[in-house]
N, CA, C and O atoms as a Tinker XYZ file with bonds, in Angstrom:
   344  protein
     1  N     18.872000  -20.648000   33.049000    73     2
     2  CA    19.064000  -21.228000   34.372000    64     1     3
     3  C     18.624000  -20.226000   35.431000    63     2     4     5
     4  O     18.901000  -19.031000   35.319000    81     3
     5  N     17.959000  -20.701000   36.427000    73     3     6
     6  CA    17.534000  -19.854000   37.536000    64     5     7
     7  C     18.039000  -20.401000   38.858000    63     6     8     9
     8  O     17.368000  -20.305000   39.885000    81     7
     9  N     19.230000  -20.975000   38.815000    73     7    10
    10  CA    19.817000  -21.527000   40.025000    64     9    11
    11  C     19.322000  -22.936000   40.268000    63    10    12    13
    12  O     18.628000  -23.510000   39.428000    81    11
    13  N     19.667000  -23.485000   41.390000    73    11    14
    14  CA    20.384000  -22.849000   42.487000    64    13    15
    15  C     21.828000  -22.518000   42.105000    63    14    16    17
    16  O     22.471000  -23.213000   41.318000    81    15
    17  N     22.293000  -21.443000   42.689000    73    15    18
    18  CA    23.632000  -20.955000   42.393000    64    17    19
    19  C     24.594000  -21.412000   43.484000    63    18    20    21
    20  O     24.338000  -21.223000   44.673000    81    19
    21  N     25.674000  -22.000000   43.074000    73    19    22
    22  CA    26.708000  -22.440000   44.010000    64    21    23
    23  C     27.827000  -21.411000   44.115000    63    22    24    25
    24  O     28.584000  -21.416000   45.086000    81    23
    25  N     27.936000  -20.532000   43.128000    73    23    26
    26  CA    28.996000  -19.521000   43.119000    64    25    27
    27  C     28.496000  -18.280000   42.384000    63    26    28    29
    28  O     27.619000  -18.359000   41.523000    81    27
    29  N     29.069000  -17.143000   42.741000    73    27    30
    30  CA    28.670000  -15.874000   42.132000    64    29    31
    31  C     28.807000  -15.896000   40.613000    63    30    32    33
    32  O     27.994000  -15.298000   39.909000    81    31
    33  N     29.823000  -16.577000   40.107000    73    31    34
    34  CA    30.048000  -16.596000   38.657000    64    33    35
    35  C     28.863000  -17.211000   37.913000    63    34    36    37
    36  O     28.609000  -16.856000   36.762000    81    35
    37  N     28.139000  -18.121000   38.551000    73    35    38
    38  CA    26.951000  -18.700000   37.914000    64    37    39
    39  C     25.856000  -17.651000   37.757000    63    38    40    41
    40  O     25.189000  -17.596000   36.723000    81    39
    41  N     25.671000  -16.825000   38.772000    73    39    42
    42  CA    24.684000  -15.747000   38.690000    64    41    43
    43  C     25.149000  -14.676000   37.704000    63    42    44    45
    44  O     24.332000  -14.078000   37.003000    81    43
    45  N     26.455000  -14.433000   37.652000    73    43    46
    46  CA    26.996000  -13.445000   36.713000    64    45    47
    47  C     26.653000  -13.807000   35.281000    63    46    48    49
    48  O     26.341000  -12.934000   34.470000    81    47
    49  N     26.709000  -15.085000   34.973000    73    47    50
    50  CA    26.378000  -15.533000   33.614000    64    49    51
    51  C     24.941000  -15.172000   33.247000    63    50    52    53
    52  O     24.637000  -14.960000   32.073000    81    51
    53  N     24.060000  -15.102000   34.239000    73    51    54
    54  CA    22.651000  -14.787000   33.999000    64    53    55
    55  C     22.408000  -13.288000   33.795000    63    54    56    57
    56  O     21.374000  -12.901000   33.250000    81    55
    57  N     23.338000  -12.455000   34.221000    73    55    58
    58  CA    23.112000  -11.004000   34.171000    64    57    59
    59  C     24.076000  -10.280000   33.234000    63    58    60    61
    60  O     24.303000   -9.080000   33.383000    81    59
    61  N     24.630000  -10.990000   32.291000    73    59    62
    62  CA    25.561000  -10.357000   31.338000    64    61    63
    63  C     24.906000   -9.185000   30.608000    63    62    64    65
    64  O     25.564000   -8.184000   30.324000    81    63
    65  N     23.625000   -9.306000   30.307000    73    63    66
    66  CA    22.928000   -8.224000   29.609000    64    65    67
    67  C     22.880000   -6.956000   30.454000    63    66    68    69
    68  O     22.913000   -5.849000   29.917000    81    67
    69  N     22.803000   -7.113000   31.764000    73    67    70
    70  CA    22.790000   -5.949000   32.655000    64    69    71
    71  C     24.135000   -5.236000   32.578000    63    70    72    73
    72  O     24.184000   -4.008000   32.504000    81    71
    73  N     25.212000   -5.990000   32.593000    73    71    74
    74  CA    26.546000   -5.398000   32.525000    64    73    75
    75  C     26.826000   -4.737000   31.176000    63    74    76    77
    76  O     27.725000   -3.903000   31.070000    81    75
    77  N     26.078000   -5.098000   30.166000    73    75    78
    78  CA    26.256000   -4.469000   28.850000    64    77    79
    79  C     25.964000   -2.972000   28.910000    63    78    80    81
    80  O     26.470000   -2.211000   28.084000    81    79
    81  N     25.154000   -2.541000   29.877000    73    79    82
    82  CA    24.835000   -1.125000   30.024000    64    81    83
    83  C     25.696000   -0.406000   31.036000    63    82    84    85
    84  O     25.378000    0.713000   31.439000    81    83
    85  N     26.788000   -1.036000   31.454000    73    83    86
    86  CA    27.639000   -0.507000   32.517000    64    85    87
    87  C     28.163000    0.899000   32.231000    63    86    88    89
    88  O     28.322000    1.696000   33.156000    81    87
    89  N     28.427000    1.207000   30.994000    73    87    90
    90  CA    29.052000    2.486000   30.652000    64    89    91
    91  C     28.091000    3.670000   30.751000    63    90    92    93
    92  O     28.536000    4.818000   30.727000    81    91
    93  N     26.794000    3.423000   30.860000    73    91    94
    94  CA    25.819000    4.515000   30.971000    64    93    95
    95  C     25.274000    4.566000   32.394000    63    94    96    97
    96  O     24.844000    3.552000   32.945000    81    95
    97  N     25.299000    5.739000   32.968000    73    95    98
    98  CA    24.850000    5.918000   34.342000    64    97    99
    99  C     23.380000    5.516000   34.509000    63    98   100   101
   100  O     22.512000    5.956000   33.756000    81    99
   101  N     23.127000    4.685000   35.497000    73    99   102
   102  CA    21.769000    4.299000   35.852000    64   101   103
   103  C     21.186000    3.135000   35.069000    63   102   104   105
   104  O     20.139000    2.607000   35.442000    81   103
   105  N     21.840000    2.726000   33.996000    73   103   106
   106  CA    21.287000    1.671000   33.141000    64   105   107
   107  C     21.284000    0.325000   33.861000    63   106   108   109
   108  O     20.305000   -0.416000   33.780000    81   107
   109  N     22.361000    0.005000   34.559000    73   107   110
   110  CA    22.417000   -1.282000   35.259000    64   109   111
   111  C     21.319000   -1.367000   36.312000    63   110   112   113
   112  O     20.636000   -2.385000   36.430000    81   111
   113  N     21.157000   -0.299000   37.068000    73   111   114
   114  CA    20.123000   -0.287000   38.115000    64   113   115
   115  C     18.737000   -0.433000   37.495000    63   114   116   117
   116  O     17.908000   -1.191000   37.999000    81   115
   117  N     18.483000    0.286000   36.410000    73   115   118
   118  CA    17.181000    0.221000   35.742000    64   117   119
   119  C     16.909000   -1.180000   35.196000    63   118   120   121
   120  O     15.812000   -1.712000   35.366000    81   119
   121  N     17.902000   -1.775000   34.543000    73   119   122
   122  CA    17.726000   -3.129000   33.997000    64   121   123
   123  C     17.493000   -4.142000   35.115000    63   122   124   125
   124  O     16.673000   -5.050000   34.981000    81   123
   125  N     18.216000   -3.979000   36.208000    73   123   126
   126  CA    18.062000   -4.903000   37.325000    64   125   127
   127  C     16.686000   -4.754000   37.959000    63   126   128   129
   128  O     16.030000   -5.752000   38.258000    81   127
   129  N     16.244000   -3.522000   38.164000    73   127   130
   130  CA    14.912000   -3.294000   38.729000    64   129   131
   131  C     13.844000   -3.858000   37.805000    63   130   132   133
   132  O     12.899000   -4.495000   38.271000    81   131
   133  N     13.977000   -3.635000   36.513000    73   131   134
   134  CA    13.006000   -4.180000   35.560000    64   133   135
   135  C     12.965000   -5.699000   35.627000    63   134   136   137
   136  O     11.890000   -6.295000   35.548000    81   135
   137  N     14.116000   -6.325000   35.772000    73   135   138
   138  CA    14.180000   -7.788000   35.875000    64   137   139
   139  C     13.428000   -8.267000   37.119000    63   138   140   141
   140  O     12.674000   -9.238000   37.058000    81   139
   141  N     13.635000   -7.585000   38.239000    73   139   142
   142  CA    12.953000   -7.958000   39.480000    64   141   143
   143  C     11.441000   -7.767000   39.362000    63   142   144   145
   144  O     10.667000   -8.651000   39.729000    81   143
   145  N     11.029000   -6.613000   38.851000    73   143   146
   146  CA     9.597000   -6.336000   38.727000    64   145   147
   147  C      8.930000   -7.265000   37.719000    63   146   148   149
   148  O      7.810000   -7.723000   37.946000    81   147
   149  N      9.605000   -7.545000   36.615000    73   147   150
   150  CA     9.053000   -8.452000   35.600000    64   149   151
   151  C      8.863000   -9.851000   36.178000    63   150   152   153
   152  O      7.875000  -10.523000   35.882000    81   151
   153  N      9.805000  -10.280000   36.994000    73   151   154
   154  CA     9.686000  -11.595000   37.625000    64   153   155
   155  C      8.457000  -11.640000   38.523000    63   154   156   157
   156  O      7.709000  -12.618000   38.513000    81   155
   157  N      8.252000  -10.589000   39.293000    73   155   158
   158  CA     7.065000  -10.537000   40.154000    64   157   159
   159  C      5.793000  -10.564000   39.312000    63   158   160   161
   160  O      4.866000  -11.317000   39.612000    81   159
   161  N      5.746000   -9.764000   38.282000    73   159   162
   162  CA     4.579000   -9.706000   37.401000    64   161   163
   163  C      4.336000  -11.045000   36.718000    63   162   164   165
   164  O      3.202000  -11.521000   36.664000    81   163
   165  N      5.387000  -11.647000   36.201000    73   163   166
   166  CA     5.264000  -12.927000   35.498000    64   165   167
   167  C      4.658000  -14.017000   36.374000    63   166   168   169
   168  O      4.019000  -14.941000   35.872000    81   167
   169  N      4.860000  -13.906000   37.676000    73   167   170
   170  CA     4.363000  -14.934000   38.583000    64   169   171
   171  C      3.158000  -14.461000   39.393000    63   170   172   173
   172  O      2.783000  -15.089000   40.382000    81   171
   173  N      2.557000  -13.357000   38.970000    73   171   174
   174  CA     1.327000  -12.890000   39.595000    64   173   175
   175  C      1.491000  -12.337000   40.997000    63   174   176   177
   176  O      0.538000  -12.331000   41.777000    81   175
   177  N      2.686000  -11.871000   41.327000    73   175   178
   178  CA     2.928000  -11.317000   42.651000    64   177   179
   179  C      2.563000   -9.843000   42.681000    63   178   180   181
   180  O      3.019000   -9.066000   41.842000    81   179
   181  N      1.751000   -9.465000   43.635000    73   179   182
   182  CA     1.415000   -8.059000   43.818000    64   181   183
   183  C      2.588000   -7.376000   44.514000    63   182   184   185
   184  O      3.137000   -7.906000   45.480000    81   183
   185  N      2.965000   -6.218000   44.030000    73   183   186
   186  CA     4.092000   -5.478000   44.592000    64   185   187
   187  C      3.564000   -4.184000   45.203000    63   186   188   189
   188  O      3.003000   -3.338000   44.507000    81   187
   189  N      3.751000   -4.044000   46.506000    73   187   190
   190  CA     3.334000   -2.844000   47.207000    64   189   191
   191  C      4.405000   -1.764000   47.153000    63   190   192   193
   192  O      5.491000   -1.973000   46.612000    81   191
   193  N      4.085000   -0.619000   47.716000    73   191   194
   194  CA     5.016000    0.516000   47.699000    64   193   195
   195  C      6.326000    0.191000   48.407000    63   194   196   197
   196  O      7.406000    0.501000   47.903000    81   195
   197  N      6.227000   -0.436000   49.578000    73   195   198
   198  CA     7.448000   -0.773000   50.305000    64   197   199
   199  C      8.211000   -1.878000   49.586000    63   198   200   201
   200  O      9.442000   -1.866000   49.551000    81   199
   201  N      7.482000   -2.835000   49.012000    73   199   202
   202  CA     8.143000   -3.875000   48.214000    64   201   203
   203  C      8.978000   -3.227000   47.118000    63   202   204   205
   204  O     10.137000   -3.584000   46.908000    81   203
   205  N      8.374000   -2.273000   46.428000    73   203   206
   206  CA     9.051000   -1.586000   45.326000    64   205   207
   207  C     10.278000   -0.823000   45.840000    63   206   208   209
   208  O     11.321000   -0.799000   45.186000    81   207
   209  N     10.144000   -0.208000   47.005000    73   207   210
   210  CA    11.277000    0.519000   47.597000    64   209   211
   211  C     12.441000   -0.435000   47.875000    63   210   212   213
   212  O     13.594000   -0.106000   47.594000    81   211
   213  N     12.144000   -1.603000   48.419000    73   211   214
   214  CA    13.188000   -2.590000   48.706000    64   213   215
   215  C     13.786000   -3.128000   47.406000    63   214   216   217
   216  O     14.998000   -3.316000   47.313000    81   215
   217  N     12.948000   -3.374000   46.414000    73   215   218
   218  CA    13.457000   -3.846000   45.125000    64   217   219
   219  C     14.349000   -2.791000   44.478000    63   218   220   221
   220  O     15.351000   -3.128000   43.848000    81   219
   221  N     13.989000   -1.506000   44.630000    73   219   222
   222  CA    14.839000   -0.422000   44.115000    64   221   223
   223  C     16.204000   -0.443000   44.801000    63   222   224   225
   224  O     17.242000   -0.294000   44.156000    81   223
   225  N     16.183000   -0.631000   46.118000    73   223   226
   226  CA    17.444000   -0.725000   46.857000    64   225   227
   227  C     18.262000   -1.911000   46.351000    63   226   228   229
   228  O     19.455000   -1.780000   46.076000    81   227
   229  N     17.617000   -3.064000   46.232000    73   227   230
   230  CA    18.310000   -4.266000   45.772000    64   229   231
   231  C     18.887000   -4.064000   44.375000    63   230   232   233
   232  O     19.975000   -4.555000   44.073000    81   231
   233  N     18.165000   -3.348000   43.528000    73   231   234
   234  CA    18.634000   -3.086000   42.163000    64   233   235
   235  C     19.904000   -2.241000   42.155000    63   234   236   237
   236  O     20.637000   -2.234000   41.166000    81   235
   237  N     20.167000   -1.536000   43.238000    73   235   238
   238  CA    21.380000   -0.735000   43.345000    64   237   239
   239  C     22.588000   -1.527000   43.820000    63   238   240   241
   240  O     23.705000   -1.009000   43.845000    81   239
   241  N     22.368000   -2.773000   44.192000    73   239   242
   242  CA    23.455000   -3.653000   44.624000    64   241   243
   243  C     24.003000   -4.380000   43.393000    63   242   244   245
   244  O     23.654000   -4.045000   42.261000    81   243
   245  N     24.841000   -5.351000   43.616000    73   243   246
   246  CA    25.373000   -6.134000   42.496000    64   245   247
   247  C     24.217000   -6.847000   41.789000    63   246   248   249
   248  O     23.362000   -7.426000   42.458000    81   247
   249  N     24.172000   -6.820000   40.468000    73   247   250
   250  CA    23.103000   -7.505000   39.738000    64   249   251
   251  C     22.994000   -8.989000   40.095000    63   250   252   253
   252  O     21.909000   -9.566000   40.020000    81   251
   253  N     24.099000   -9.601000   40.476000    73   251   254
   254  CA    24.072000  -11.010000   40.860000    64   253   255
   255  C     23.186000  -11.239000   42.078000    63   254   256   257
   256  O     22.513000  -12.266000   42.173000    81   255
   257  N     23.181000  -10.284000   43.013000    73   255   258
   258  CA    22.338000  -10.416000   44.206000    64   257   259
   259  C     20.865000  -10.424000   43.815000    63   258   260   261
   260  O     20.082000  -11.225000   44.326000    81   259
   261  N     20.498000   -9.533000   42.912000    73   259   262
   262  CA    19.114000   -9.503000   42.433000    64   261   263
   263  C     18.778000  -10.782000   41.677000    63   262   264   265
   264  O     17.658000  -11.282000   41.772000    81   263
   265  N     19.737000  -11.312000   40.930000    73   263   266
   266  CA    19.499000  -12.538000   40.169000    64   265   267
   267  C     19.209000  -13.715000   41.090000    63   266   268   269
   268  O     18.426000  -14.598000   40.740000    81   267
   269  N     19.830000  -13.734000   42.259000    73   267   270
   270  CA    19.535000  -14.800000   43.217000    64   269   271
   271  C     18.061000  -14.741000   43.610000    63   270   272   273
   272  O     17.401000  -15.778000   43.689000    81   271
   273  N     17.539000  -13.542000   43.855000    73   271   274
   274  CA    16.124000  -13.389000   44.211000    64   273   275
   275  C     15.243000  -13.803000   43.040000    63   274   276   277
   276  O     14.247000  -14.503000   43.228000    81   275
   277  N     15.601000  -13.379000   41.842000    73   275   278
   278  CA    14.859000  -13.777000   40.636000    64   277   279
   279  C     14.827000  -15.301000   40.531000    63   278   280   281
   280  O     13.776000  -15.888000   40.273000    81   279
   281  N     15.965000  -15.929000   40.729000    73   279   282
   282  CA    16.045000  -17.383000   40.655000    64   281   283
   283  C     15.192000  -18.061000   41.712000    63   282   284   285
   284  O     14.520000  -19.053000   41.430000    81   283
   285  N     15.216000  -17.530000   42.935000    73   283   286
   286  CA    14.397000  -18.103000   44.005000    64   285   287
   287  C     12.912000  -18.020000   43.671000    63   286   288   289
   288  O     12.173000  -18.981000   43.884000    81   287
   289  N     12.474000  -16.883000   43.151000    73   287   290
   290  CA    11.060000  -16.721000   42.787000    64   289   291
   291  C     10.685000  -17.703000   41.683000    63   290   292   293
   292  O      9.645000  -18.358000   41.761000    81   291
   293  N     11.522000  -17.810000   40.659000    73   291   294
   294  CA    11.245000  -18.753000   39.564000    64   293   295
   295  C     11.170000  -20.189000   40.079000    63   294   296   297
   296  O     10.271000  -20.942000   39.705000    81   295
   297  N     12.108000  -20.562000   40.931000    73   295   298
   298  CA    12.122000  -21.936000   41.441000    64   297   299
   299  C     10.939000  -22.207000   42.354000    63   298   300   301
   300  O     10.372000  -23.299000   42.323000    81   299
   301  N     10.559000  -21.225000   43.171000    73   299   302
   302  CA     9.388000  -21.397000   44.040000    64   301   303
   303  C      8.118000  -21.549000   43.207000    63   302   304   305
   304  O      7.258000  -22.370000   43.527000    81   303
   305  N      7.999000  -20.765000   42.147000    73   303   306
   306  CA     6.827000  -20.859000   41.272000    64   305   307
   307  C      6.784000  -22.210000   40.566000    63   306   308   309
   308  O      5.716000  -22.807000   40.427000    81   307
   309  N      7.932000  -22.689000   40.125000    73   307   310
   310  CA     7.989000  -23.993000   39.457000    64   309   311
   311  C      7.623000  -25.112000   40.427000    63   310   312   313
   312  O      6.929000  -26.056000   40.051000    81   311
   313  N      8.082000  -25.013000   41.662000    73   311   314
   314  CA     7.753000  -26.014000   42.669000    64   313   315
   315  C      6.254000  -26.007000   42.948000    63   314   316   317
   316  O      5.621000  -27.060000   43.029000    81   315
   317  N      5.704000  -24.829000   43.092000    73   315   318
   318  CA     4.258000  -24.715000   43.342000    64   317   319
   319  C      3.465000  -25.356000   42.206000    63   318   320   321
   320  O      2.487000  -26.063000   42.447000    81   319
   321  N      3.885000  -25.108000   40.986000    73   319   322
   322  CA     3.207000  -25.680000   39.824000    64   321   323
   323  C      3.283000  -27.207000   39.848000    63   322   324   325
   324  O      2.295000  -27.885000   39.566000    81   323
   325  N      4.447000  -27.742000   40.183000    73   323   326
   326  CA     4.597000  -29.206000   40.249000    64   325   327
   327  C      3.701000  -29.801000   41.332000    63   326   328   329
   328  O      3.087000  -30.848000   41.128000    81   327
   329  N      3.628000  -29.138000   42.473000    73   327   330
   330  CA     2.801000  -29.622000   43.583000    64   329   331
   331  C      1.327000  -29.584000   43.193000    63   330   332   333
   332  O      0.582000  -30.520000   43.484000    81   331
   333  N      0.907000  -28.513000   42.539000    73   331   334
   334  CA    -0.491000  -28.387000   42.123000    64   333   335
   335  C     -0.867000  -29.425000   41.075000    63   334   336   337
   336  O     -2.023000  -29.844000   41.010000    81   335
   337  N      0.082000  -29.841000   40.262000    73   335   338
   338  CA    -0.193000  -30.829000   39.218000    64   337   339
   339  C     -0.196000  -32.253000   39.767000    63   338   340   341
   340  O     -0.731000  -33.165000   39.137000    81   339
   341  N      0.398000  -32.438000   40.932000    73   339   342
   342  CA     0.495000  -33.796000   41.507000    64   341   343
   343  C     -0.821000  -34.250000   42.111000    63   342   344
   344  O     -0.909000  -35.361000   42.633000    81   343
């Protein structure tokens, strides 16, 4: 599921794997950043230096916040694909 999310607990369900690394310093941030960057790559989005800096900052927040962005990108890409096929 990539949203839309009506409550934080829905996004939490999507990032359980990130929380699995909670006991090791930096693992959650790294997993979250990788998720954000992979989403951009998967959808052909070019990421600039400042984009990467902002994504790094976002990766330091709650993983659920990053998951909302991941979900928005996935849904926007799916919508674009549907429009192009119509």
